[in-house]
N, C-alpha and C positions, 0 to 999 in steps of 0.2 A: 552689701551682702547679696542683694538681689542681682546686681551686675555681675558679681563673682560666680553665682550659680548659672547665670545665663551663659557666661563665657565657658564654664566647664561643660554645660550641656551642648554648646556648639562644637567644642573640641571632641566630645564623645561621639557626636553625630559624624564629624569628619573622619574619625578613626574607624567608625562602623562602615562608612561609605567606602573608604580605602580597602578595608578587609573584604567587603562585599564584592568589589570589582576584581580584587586579587583572586578570590575564590572562583568567580565566574571565568576569569582568564585561565586558571588552572584546569577547570573543567572542560573549557573549550579546547585546550591543548590536548587533554587526554582523549577527547572524543574525536577531534578532527585529525590527530596525528596519523592514525591508520589510513584515512582517506587521502590526506596530503601525500603521505609516502607512496600510496598506490598511484596517484597521478604523476608524481616525480618519477617513479620506476617506469611508467608507461613511455617516457621519453629517453630511456637509456638503452644503450646497446647491450646484448647478452654478455659480452666480455666485461663491460664496466659494471654490470649488476653483480658479477662474482667477485669483484675486487673489494678488499678491506685494507685500509679504511676508505670510506667513500669519498670519491672525488666529485664534488657537487657540480662543477661546471664542465667536466670532461665527458665526452661520449653522448652528448644530447643529440637526439635524432627524431624524425617524423616517421621513420620506416615502420615502426609498430602499428601506427594508425593506418598506414598504407596496407599493411597485411590485413587489418581488420575490415576495411571498407573495400579494398580492391581484390585481394586474394581470396579472403573468406566471404566476401559479399554479405556483410552484416546488415545492410539495408534490408535484405529479404527477411532475416530473422527478427529485425525490429518491426517490420510490417506485420509478420506473424503474431508477435507479442501484442501489438496494438490492436489487431483484430480480435484475438482471444480475450484480451483484458477488457476491451470495450464491449464485446459481445456478452461476456459473462456478467459484467456490471449492469449492462442495460436490462437483460432478462432477469437478473437478480433483483433489480429495483421493480421491474414490472410485476413480479410475483410477490416479492417481499414487502412492498409498501402496503398493498391491500391486506396481506396476511397479518402484518403487525398491527395494522389499524383495527382489524377484526378482533385480534387477541386483546387489544387495549380496551375496546369498547364493550366487549361481551365477556371479558374475564375468562377466556379459554386458556387456563393455566396448563392443563394437560397437553394441549397442542403446543403451547410455548415450550414446555419441558422436552417434548419430543423433538422439536426442531433444534433446541439447544443441545440435545444429546448428540446429534449429528455433528455439532461444532466441537464437542468435547472429545469424541472418539477420534483416535489418530487417523489421518487421511490414508495412511498405508493399509488400513483395514479394508477400505473400498477398492483398492488398487486392482487386485486379482479379479474380483467379480465384475468391475467395470471393463477390464480388458477382455474378459471372456464374452460379456455381452456385446461389446462394440465389435469384436471379431466376428461373432455370429451374424451380426447386422451389417457386416462389411463397412464399418464406420471407422476403423483404425486409420490413423493418419488423415484425419479430416478436421476441419475447424469446429464442426458441430460437436464431435466427441470431446474435443478440448474444452470447449465452452461449457458443456454440460458437466464435465469433471471439475472444472474450476468453480462452477456454481456451488459445488459442495462445501467449498470454503467461504464463498462470498455471501450466498443466500442466508444461512443461519446467522452470520454476523450482521447482516442488514436488519433482519427481524429482531435480533437481540438489541441492536442499538436504537431502532425506531419505536419499539414497543413502549418504553418508558417516556419517549418524546411525545408520542400520541396520547399517552395517559396524562400528560402535563396540560394538554389543551382542555379548556373548559367544555364540558359536555353541552352547556347551554347554546353554544354556537351552532352545533349540529341540530339540536332540537328546535332552535328558532328557524333554521333553514327548512326543516321538515314542515314546520307550521305554515311557512310561506309557500309551501307546494313543491319544494325541491325533492327530487329523488335521493336515495342514498348515494348512488354513484355521482350524481351532480354535487351533492354536498361534499363528498370526498375530493372530487377534482377541483371544485371552485373555491372551497373554504379551507379544507384541511390541508391540502398540499401546499398552497401559497404560504400558510402560516408555518409550515414544517421545512422551509427552504434550508435554514442552517443545518438541521439534522440530515436532510437529504444530500446536501453538498458534502457533509462529513462522511456519510455512508458511501457515496460515490467515489470519493478520493481514496478512502481506506480499501474499499473492495477492489478498485483498479490496481492499487499498490500490491495487495495480496496476490492477485492474479499475475501481475507483471513478474513478481518474484517467485512464482511457483515453479519448482523444479521436478518434483516427483511425478506428477501426472504427465508432464510433457516428455520426460525421458522414456516413458513406456508407451504412451499412446501416439507419439509423433515420430516421424522419420524426417529425412532431410527436407521434404516438401513443406511441412508445417512446423518444423522445429522452432522453438522460441529461444530468445537470447540466454536465459540461464543454462540451457542445454548446449547451445551453440558454442559456449565458452570452452567446451571440451575439445573443440577442434585444435586447440593449442596444447593439448596434452597428448603425448604419444607413449608408447610402451617403454621406449628407451630414454626419453628426455621430455622436459617441459620448457616451452618457449615463454619464459617469464616476462619478457618485454611485451610480447603479443598478448599474453594472458592479462597483464596489468592494464593494457590499453583496452581490451575488450570489457574488463571489469569496470573501467572508468566509463565507458560508453553505456553500460548497463545501468550503472548507479547514478550518473549525472541527471538524467531526466527526472528520476524520482526525487532526487535531492532538491532540484529546483522547484518541482511541484510542491514539495513539503514546505520549503521556504515561503513560496508564494501564498499557500493556502492555510498556513499554520493557524492564523487568527480564526478562520472559519471552522477548522477542526476543533479548536479549543472551545469555541462558542457552541458548536453542535454537540460535543460531548458533555458539556456542563448544562445545556439548556433543559434536557430532560430531567435533571435532578430537582428542578424547581416546579412544584405543583402550581397550576394555574387556577 
């Protein structure tokens, strides 16, 4: 009887495992199909893209990527995106980490709600005031204006993410450092920040991603000199037609770095997002 129950249990586990992997496969197909179709179309000629049914092996070409990197000079736009995303992330962390630590340690709930409000309010609300301000300061089409605008998205998120993370750290660590003669700044830099690396890595990755994908601020505050990749994709859209092959190639170039970054750093992001939920 016991052997029969064991056999049934093993059979149920096998069936459950098969169903589990089938479900995972179906989800992967659903979520990856648009991206794989985009990559495939980036290698097709415009004529082949318009034909139905699809001829999978006919009309493959690298001309679309030549348009992206040679004719449209996407390396310049990628450089602009890296500068803006890295700058907004760096200064967001420089301001956001001390702010979130102060909120966590001193219970500054009103300040926390004020910062969170700027995250809740739609970004388009700030667009016109920012444009008028930067125009008067003659800062339109500069990296500085784009970095400051992108920080409206990244900085509140960093504070929102890191505040519960700092709250989960034992207060006794800071108190012991103060007793040993360490200043508040040294305690924060030497003790708190090293213990908060998972959260900081998560905030850095997500803030960089938000800035990289930001379209709204760049289309208003940037021209051809500082244009970022989400806006540069419009080079393949004209009044009369759309270059679908070039558009798909440009979209692949924009998406691939973030996708690779997400795959490489996913375990750090998960660890950082969940670490603050456990009180130390």
